[in-house]
C-alpha positions as CSV (number, residue, x, y, z in Angstrom):
1,X,-42.2,-65.1,-13.0
2,X,-39.9,-63.2,-15.4
3,X,-36.3,-62.6,-16.0
4,X,-34.5,-59.5,-17.5
5,X,-31.0,-59.5,-18.8
6,X,-29.1,-56.3,-17.8
7,X,-25.5,-57.4,-18.6
8,X,-23.5,-60.0,-20.4
9,X,-26.2,-60.0,-23.1
10,X,-24.5,-60.4,-26.5
11,X,-21.4,-59.4,-24.7
12,X,-18.9,-61.0,-22.3
13,X,-18.7,-58.7,-19.3
14,X,-21.0,-57.1,-16.8
15,X,-23.1,-60.2,-15.9
16,X,-26.4,-59.1,-14.3
17,X,-29.7,-61.0,-14.7
18,X,-32.8,-59.9,-12.7
19,X,-35.3,-62.5,-11.7
20,X,-38.8,-61.6,-10.4
21,X,-40.9,-64.1,-8.4
22,X,-44.0,-63.2,-6.3
23,X,-43.1,-59.5,-6.7
24,X,-39.6,-60.2,-5.2
25,X,-36.5,-59.3,-7.2
26,X,-33.4,-61.6,-7.2
27,X,-30.2,-60.5,-9.0
28,X,-28.0,-63.2,-10.4
29,X,-24.5,-61.7,-10.4
30,X,-23.5,-58.0,-10.4
31,X,-20.4,-57.6,-12.5
32,X,-18.4,-54.7,-13.9
33,X,-18.7,-53.9,-17.6
34,X,-15.3,-53.8,-19.2
35,X,-14.3,-52.4,-22.6
36,X,-14.6,-48.9,-24.1
37,X,-13.9,-46.6,-21.2
38,X,-16.7,-44.0,-21.5
39,X,-19.4,-46.6,-22.4
40,X,-18.4,-49.0,-19.6
41,X,-18.2,-46.2,-17.0
42,X,-21.7,-45.0,-17.9
43,X,-23.2,-48.5,-17.7
44,X,-21.4,-49.2,-14.4
45,X,-22.5,-46.0,-12.8
46,X,-26.1,-46.0,-14.0
47,X,-27.8,-49.3,-12.8
48,X,-30.7,-50.2,-15.1
49,X,-32.9,-51.2,-12.2
50,X,-33.8,-49.9,-8.7
51,X,-31.1,-51.2,-6.3
52,X,-33.4,-50.7,-3.3
53,X,-36.0,-53.0,-4.9
54,X,-33.6,-55.9,-5.2
55,X,-34.2,-58.3,-2.3
56,X,-31.1,-60.5,-2.7
57,X,-28.2,-61.3,-4.9
58,X,-26.9,-64.8,-5.8
59,X,-23.4,-64.8,-7.0
60,X,-21.9,-67.4,-9.4
61,X,-18.2,-66.6,-8.7
62,X,-15.7,-64.0,-7.8
63,X,-14.4,-62.8,-11.1
64,X,-14.9,-59.0,-11.4
65,X,-17.1,-59.1,-14.5
66,X,-19.5,-61.1,-12.3
67,X,-19.0,-59.5,-8.8
68,X,-17.2,-56.2,-9.3
69,X,-20.2,-53.8,-9.1
70,X,-21.6,-55.1,-5.9
71,X,-20.3,-52.1,-4.0
72,X,-22.2,-49.8,-6.4
73,X,-25.4,-51.8,-5.8
74,X,-25.0,-51.3,-2.0
75,X,-24.0,-47.6,-2.6
76,X,-27.3,-47.2,-4.4
77,X,-29.4,-48.6,-1.7
78,X,-29.3,-52.4,-1.8
79,X,-29.6,-53.8,1.7
80,X,-30.2,-57.6,1.2
81,X,-28.1,-60.7,1.5
82,X,-25.5,-61.7,-1.1
83,X,-25.4,-65.5,-1.4
84,X,-22.2,-67.2,-2.6
85,X,-20.1,-70.3,-2.0
86,X,-17.7,-70.2,0.9
87,X,-14.6,-69.9,-1.4
88,X,-16.2,-67.1,-3.4
89,X,-17.0,-65.2,-0.2
90,X,-13.4,-65.6,0.9
91,X,-12.1,-64.3,-2.4
92,X,-14.4,-61.3,-2.5
93,X,-12.8,-59.4,0.4
94,X,-9.3,-59.0,-1.3
95,X,-10.8,-58.7,-4.8
96,X,-13.4,-55.9,-4.1
97,X,-10.9,-54.0,-1.9
98,X,-8.4,-54.2,-4.8
99,X,-11.1,-53.0,-7.2
100,X,-11.9,-50.0,-5.0
101,X,-8.2,-49.1,-4.8
102,X,-8.1,-49.2,-8.6
103,X,-11.2,-47.1,-8.9
104,X,-9.8,-44.4,-6.5
105,X,-6.4,-44.4,-8.1
106,X,-7.7,-44.2,-11.7
107,X,-10.0,-41.3,-10.9
108,X,-7.1,-39.4,-9.4
109,X,-5.3,-39.8,-12.8
110,X,-8.5,-38.8,-14.7
111,X,-9.1,-35.8,-12.5
112,X,-5.6,-34.4,-13.0
113,X,-6.2,-34.5,-16.8
114,X,-9.7,-32.9,-16.3
115,X,-8.3,-30.2,-14.1
116,X,-5.9,-29.2,-17.0
117,X,-8.9,-29.1,-19.3
118,X,-10.8,-27.0,-16.7
119,X,-13.4,-29.7,-16.3
120,X,-15.1,-30.6,-13.0
121,X,-13.7,-33.5,-11.0
122,X,-15.3,-37.0,-11.1
123,X,-16.0,-39.2,-8.1
124,X,-14.8,-42.9,-8.2
125,X,-17.4,-45.5,-9.1
126,X,-17.1,-46.7,-5.5
127,X,-14.6,-46.5,-2.7
128,X,-13.1,-48.8,0.0
129,X,-15.9,-47.6,2.3
130,X,-18.5,-48.9,0.0
131,X,-16.7,-52.3,-0.1
132,X,-16.6,-52.4,3.7
133,X,-20.4,-51.9,3.7
134,X,-20.8,-54.7,1.1
135,X,-18.8,-57.5,2.7
136,X,-21.0,-57.9,5.8
137,X,-23.9,-58.7,3.4
138,X,-22.2,-61.9,2.3
139,X,-23.9,-65.2,3.2
140,X,-21.6,-68.2,2.5
141,X,-22.9,-71.7,1.6
142,X,-21.4,-75.0,0.9
143,X,-21.9,-76.9,-2.4
144,X,-25.2,-78.8,-2.3
145,X,-26.4,-76.9,0.7
146,X,-30.0,-75.6,0.2
147,X,-30.9,-72.0,1.2
148,X,-33.8,-69.6,1.0
149,X,-33.3,-66.7,-1.4
150,X,-36.8,-65.1,-1.3
151,X,-40.4,-66.2,-0.7
152,X,-41.0,-68.9,-3.3
153,X,-37.3,-69.2,-4.2
154,X,-34.9,-71.8,-2.8
155,X,-31.4,-72.4,-4.2
156,X,-28.3,-74.5,-4.0
157,X,-24.9,-74.4,-5.6
158,X,-23.1,-77.1,-7.7
159,X,-19.5,-76.9,-8.7
160,X,-19.0,-75.2,-12.1
161,X,-15.3,-76.1,-12.4
162,X,-14.3,-72.6,-13.6
163,X,-12.3,-71.1,-10.8
164,X,-12.1,-71.7,-7.0
165,X,-15.6,-71.5,-5.6
166,X,-17.4,-71.1,-9.0
167,X,-20.9,-72.3,-9.0
168,X,-23.8,-73.5,-11.1
169,X,-26.7,-71.8,-9.4
170,X,-29.8,-74.0,-9.2
171,X,-33.0,-72.1,-8.3
172,X,-36.3,-73.8,-7.4
173,X,-39.2,-71.4,-7.9
174,X,-42.7,-71.7,-6.6
175,X,-45.3,-69.1,-7.6
176,X,-49.0,-69.9,-7.0
177,X,-48.3,-73.6,-7.1
178,X,-46.4,-73.4,-10.4
179,X,-42.9,-74.8,-9.9
180,X,-39.9,-74.2,-12.1
181,X,-36.2,-75.1,-11.8
182,X,-33.7,-72.7,-13.3
183,X,-30.0,-73.4,-13.7
184,X,-27.6,-70.5,-14.3
185,X,-24.2,-71.7,-15.3
186,X,-22.3,-68.5,-14.5
187,X,-19.0,-69.3,-16.3
188,X,-18.9,-73.0,-17.0
189,X,-15.5,-74.7,-16.6
190,X,-13.7,-77.6,-18.2
191,X,-12.7,-81.1,-17.3
192,X,-9.2,-81.9,-16.3
193,X,-8.1,-78.3,-15.4
194,X,-5.4,-78.0,-12.8
195,X,-6.3,-77.5,-9.1
196,X,-10.1,-77.6,-9.1
197,X,-12.8,-80.2,-9.7
198,X,-14.6,-80.9,-12.9
199,X,-18.1,-79.3,-13.6
200,X,-21.0,-81.1,-12.2
201,X,-24.3,-81.7,-13.9
202,X,-27.8,-80.7,-12.8
203,X,-31.0,-82.8,-13.0
204,X,-34.6,-81.6,-13.7
205,X,-33.7,-78.2,-15.3
206,X,-36.8,-76.5,-16.8
207,X,-35.0,-73.2,-17.9
208,X,-31.3,-72.9,-18.6
209,X,-29.2,-69.7,-18.6
210,X,-25.9,-70.7,-20.2
211,X,-22.7,-68.9,-21.1
212,X,-21.2,-68.9,-24.6
213,X,-17.8,-67.2,-24.4
214,X,-16.3,-69.8,-26.7
215,X,-19.5,-70.9,-28.3
216,X,-18.1,-71.0,-31.8
217,X,-14.6,-72.5,-31.3
218,X,-12.6,-75.3,-29.8
219,X,-9.6,-75.0,-27.5
220,X,-6.4,-76.8,-27.8
221,X,-6.3,-79.9,-25.6
222,X,-5.3,-79.1,-22.0
223,X,-2.9,-82.1,-22.1
224,X,-0.8,-80.1,-24.7
225,X,-0.3,-77.1,-22.5
226,X,2.9,-78.2,-20.8
227,X,4.5,-79.0,-24.2
228,X,3.4,-75.7,-25.8
229,X,4.6,-73.7,-22.8
230,X,7.9,-75.5,-22.6
231,X,8.6,-74.6,-26.3
232,X,7.8,-70.9,-25.7
233,X,10.0,-70.8,-22.6
234,X,12.9,-72.3,-24.5
235,X,12.6,-69.6,-27.2
236,X,12.5,-66.8,-24.7
237,X,15.4,-68.2,-22.8
238,X,17.5,-68.4,-26.0
239,X,17.1,-64.7,-26.8
240,X,17.2,-63.8,-23.1
241,X,13.9,-61.9,-23.2
242,X,11.1,-61.3,-20.8
243,X,7.8,-63.2,-20.9
244,X,4.9,-61.1,-19.8
245,X,1.8,-63.0,-18.9
246,X,-1.3,-60.9,-18.2
247,X,-3.4,-63.1,-15.9
248,X,-6.4,-62.9,-13.7
249,X,-5.4,-62.9,-10.1
250,X,-8.0,-65.5,-9.4
251,X,-7.6,-68.9,-11.1
252,X,-5.4,-68.2,-14.0
253,X,-2.4,-67.1,-12.0
254,X,-2.5,-70.2,-9.7
255,X,-2.9,-72.5,-12.7
256,X,0.1,-71.0,-14.5
257,X,2.2,-71.2,-11.4
258,X,1.2,-74.9,-10.9
259,X,2.1,-75.8,-14.5
260,X,5.4,-73.9,-14.4
261,X,6.4,-75.6,-11.2
262,X,5.8,-79.0,-12.8
263,X,7.9,-78.0,-15.9
264,X,10.8,-76.8,-13.8
265,X,10.8,-79.7,-11.4
266,X,10.8,-82.2,-14.4
267,X,13.8,-80.5,-16.0
268,X,11.9,-79.9,-19.2
269,X,12.6,-76.1,-19.3
270,X,15.8,-74.0,-18.6
271,X,16.1,-72.3,-15.3
272,X,14.7,-68.7,-15.0
273,X,13.1,-66.7,-12.3
274,X,9.3,-66.4,-12.1
275,X,7.7,-63.2,-10.6
276,X,4.1,-63.0,-9.6
277,X,3.8,-59.2,-9.5
278,X,0.4,-58.8,-7.9
279,X,-0.5,-58.0,-4.3
280,X,-4.0,-59.3,-5.1
281,X,-2.7,-62.6,-6.5
282,X,-0.7,-63.1,-3.3
283,X,-3.8,-62.6,-1.2
284,X,-5.9,-64.7,-3.5
285,X,-3.4,-67.5,-3.4
286,X,-3.7,-67.6,0.4
287,X,-7.5,-68.0,0.0
288,X,-6.8,-70.9,-2.3
289,X,-4.7,-72.6,0.4
290,X,-7.7,-72.2,2.8
291,X,-10.2,-74.0,0.5
292,X,-9.0,-77.4,-0.2
293,X,-12.6,-78.6,-0.4
294,X,-12.6,-77.2,-4.0
295,X,-9.4,-79.1,-5.1
296,X,-9.3,-82.0,-7.4
297,X,-7.7,-85.4,-6.4
298,X,-4.3,-84.5,-8.0
299,X,-3.9,-81.3,-6.0
300,X,-5.1,-82.9,-2.8
301,X,-2.5,-85.6,-3.3
302,X,0.2,-83.0,-3.5
303,X,-1.0,-81.4,-0.3
304,X,-1.6,-84.5,1.8
305,X,0.7,-87.2,0.5
306,X,3.8,-85.2,-0.6
307,X,3.4,-82.2,1.6
308,X,4.1,-80.0,-1.4
309,X,2.8,-76.5,-1.9
310,X,1.2,-76.4,-5.4
311,X,1.4,-72.6,-5.5
312,X,5.1,-72.2,-4.6
313,X,8.4,-73.4,-5.8
314,X,12.0,-72.3,-5.3
315,X,12.2,-70.2,-8.4
316,X,9.0,-68.3,-7.7
317,X,9.0,-64.8,-6.2
318,X,5.8,-63.1,-5.1
319,X,6.0,-59.3,-5.3
320,X,3.9,-57.0,-3.2
321,X,5.7,-53.7,-2.9
322,X,5.6,-51.1,-5.7
323,X,9.3,-50.5,-5.5
324,X,10.0,-54.2,-6.1
325,X,7.7,-54.2,-9.1
326,X,9.4,-51.1,-10.6
327,X,12.8,-52.7,-10.1
328,X,11.9,-55.5,-12.5
329,X,12.1,-52.9,-15.3
330,X,15.8,-52.6,-14.9
331,X,16.5,-56.3,-14.8
332,X,17.4,-58.2,-18.0
333,X,15.9,-61.5,-19.0
334,X,15.3,-64.3,-19.3
335,X,12.4,-64.1,-16.8
336,X,8.7,-64.6,-16.5
337,X,6.5,-61.9,-15.1
338,X,2.8,-62.8,-14.3
339,X,0.7,-59.7,-13.5
340,X,-2.9,-58.6,-13.4
341,X,-5.2,-57.6,-15.0
342,X,-6.0,-60.4,-17.3
343,X,-7.4,-58.2,-20.0
344,X,-4.6,-55.5,-19.6
345,X,-7.2,-52.9,-18.5
346,X,-5.6,-52.0,-15.2
347,X,-2.9,-53.1,-12.7
348,X,0.8,-53.6,-12.9
349,X,0.8,-55.4,-16.2
350,X,0.2,-52.0,-17.8
351,X,3.6,-50.8,-16.5
352,X,5.4,-53.9,-17.7
353,X,3.8,-53.5,-21.1
354,X,4.7,-49.9,-21.3
355,X,8.3,-50.7,-20.6
356,X,8.7,-53.8,-22.8
357,X,6.1,-53.8,-25.6
358,X,8.5,-52.2,-28.1
359,X,11.2,-54.7,-27.5
360,X,11.2,-57.5,-30.1
361,X,12.9,-59.8,-27.5
362,X,9.8,-59.6,-25.3
363,X,7.1,-62.2,-25.5
364,X,3.5,-61.3,-24.5
365,X,1.8,-64.6,-23.6
366,X,-2.0,-64.3,-23.6
367,X,-3.6,-67.1,-21.6
368,X,-7.2,-65.9,-21.3
369,X,-10.2,-64.4,-23.1
370,X,-9.8,-60.8,-24.2
371,X,-13.1,-58.9,-24.4
372,X,-13.9,-56.4,-27.2
373,X,-12.3,-53.0,-27.0
374,X,-9.8,-54.0,-24.3
375,X,-6.0,-53.4,-24.6
376,X,-5.6,-57.2,-24.4
377,X,-7.8,-57.7,-27.4
378,X,-5.9,-55.1,-29.4
379,X,-2.6,-56.9,-28.5
380,X,-4.1,-60.3,-29.6
381,X,-5.2,-58.6,-32.9
382,X,-1.6,-57.4,-33.2
383,X,-2.4,-53.7,-33.8
384,X,0.7,-51.9,-35.0
385,X,0.2,-49.3,-32.3
386,X,-1.6,-49.4,-29.0
387,X,-2.4,-46.9,-26.3
388,X,-1.0,-47.4,-22.7
389,X,-1.8,-44.7,-20.1
390,X,-3.0,-42.5,-23.0
391,X,0.3,-42.7,-24.8
392,X,1.0,-44.5,-28.1
393,X,3.4,-47.5,-28.2
394,X,4.5,-49.6,-31.1
395,X,3.7,-53.3,-30.7
396,X,7.1,-54.9,-31.5
397,X,7.0,-57.7,-28.9
398,X,6.1,-61.2,-30.0
399,X,2.5,-62.1,-29.2
400,X,1.5,-65.7,-28.4
401,X,-1.8,-67.0,-27.4
402,X,-2.5,-70.3,-25.5
403,X,-6.3,-70.8,-25.5
404,X,-5.9,-74.2,-23.8
405,X,-5.3,-72.4,-20.6
406,X,-8.9,-71.0,-20.7
407,X,-11.1,-71.9,-17.8
408,X,-14.2,-71.5,-20.0
409,X,-15.7,-74.5,-21.7
410,X,-15.3,-74.4,-25.4
411,X,-18.0,-75.1,-28.0
412,X,-17.8,-78.9,-27.8
413,X,-17.4,-78.9,-24.0
414,X,-20.5,-76.6,-23.6
415,X,-22.5,-79.0,-25.9
416,X,-21.2,-82.0,-24.0
417,X,-22.4,-80.5,-20.7
418,X,-25.8,-79.8,-22.1
419,X,-26.1,-83.3,-23.6
420,X,-25.3,-84.8,-20.2
421,X,-28.3,-83.1,-18.6
422,X,-30.8,-85.8,-17.6
423,X,-33.6,-83.9,-19.3
424,X,-33.7,-81.2,-22.0
425,X,-34.6,-77.7,-20.7
426,X,-37.9,-76.3,-22.0
427,X,-36.4,-72.8,-22.3
428,X,-32.7,-71.8,-22.8
429,X,-31.1,-68.4,-22.7
430,X,-27.6,-68.0,-24.2
431,X,-25.6,-65.2,-22.4
432,X,-22.0,-64.2,-21.7
433,X,-20.8,-64.3,-25.3
434,X,-20.2,-61.8,-28.0
435,X,-23.0,-61.7,-30.5
436,X,-21.6,-64.0,-33.2
437,X,-20.4,-66.8,-30.8
438,X,-23.7,-66.6,-28.8
439,X,-25.9,-66.8,-31.9
440,X,-23.8,-69.7,-33.3
441,X,-24.0,-71.6,-30.1
442,X,-27.8,-71.0,-29.9
443,X,-28.1,-72.6,-33.4
444,X,-26.1,-75.6,-32.2
445,X,-28.4,-76.0,-29.2
446,X,-31.5,-75.9,-31.5
447,X,-29.7,-78.7,-33.6
448,X,-29.6,-80.7,-30.4
449,X,-33.4,-80.6,-30.1
450,X,-33.7,-77.9,-27.5
451,X,-36.8,-75.8,-27.8
452,X,-37.2,-72.1,-27.3
453,X,-33.5,-71.1,-27.4
454,X,-33.1,-67.3,-27.2
455,X,-30.1,-64.9,-27.2
456,X,-31.3,-62.0,-25.2
457,X,-30.5,-58.4,-26.2
458,X,-29.4,-56.0,-23.5
459,X,-32.4,-55.1,-21.3
460,X,-34.7,-57.7,-22.8
461,X,-37.0,-59.5,-20.5
462,X,-39.0,-62.7,-20.7
463,X,-41.9,-64.3,-18.9
464,X,-41.0,-67.7,-17.5
């Protein structure tokens, strides 16, 4: 038994961990690397393992940094099953199709520039055809439902409480009579988040693979989010500016919409229109409505007792057509525009930023983690000038960050989850965190008495 870490190792994106048991290879996640364009493109195109040799994939959740390179895997010869929760399987169709559309559209832009430079054209990372070849490989499972992954490997999912359908992957390995239980957290969620249930615990874990996105810091309390958001809405309303919210189409958009609806209905904030400018978010929200089995008690009560729609209120406008999106540029505030992508690396948020980032009446509200070398990270760091579509823009808009919206467990929540395990793992691998937070969190785990805590480097492998 061994495991190799080919992504999200001392970094936050591109989750890919390759497990080998009885000569069979099982890939945990197959995500896109995001960040510096040339570096991420190279790593996304050149898989560091033989796709044809991978027997199966087990997917923790649908976020693109965990699932977005599945079509490349299939394109390169993978022909096995892709195991996921039912909700994750439902989310992947719109998400991967949208990703392929972005790949094809972006390469058109790149090739126009390369043609002017007399350089050969590039092919997209993958196309819609590759996505349509990938989707039939999905094998949906319910939480707690055991399934065979490979000879000597059985698995089941527990709720990770991160986004709709997110899972703690529990793998029971048997090789030559030697048995081992591995738990891969994927992205571990938080207690008391809107819409979805709290993270579950896992018993009998021998080896733990745990994320560390916020392994060195603590979020604001989720209970304070409505008050913080209300204050910011009042400020924007007074100066009649736009609030731009880059948000992941899965999870974050639906959470923000839910909290905004509660604020408006309670009369705590002034009236203003809210636009969800994302065809993908519209499709994803429909998937949310189809998977009430993932909802917490509060959301179920809204659905069943009051008959309310937690993802829609009278001031909310969902925008699908490009022309409608472009028309928002000519409208004056106050208004709220929620658009993907969450790290400002693609999608309609780029157009809204280009048109509004130099206006001091604009507020850019960051509600999620921004990976290194992304436009979102440069905005959070308040660079004087940022590049959008290859053109320089002065950052004059107000930038505000609400980390309490994060769907990732923070340092104390990660530690609390580990402390709740009925037994301490004998081996722990800290992944999905930039180097400093990952190393810091590894030190905290050692302080908790965990033995053999490692922070793998990219490509590093370990015998189990």
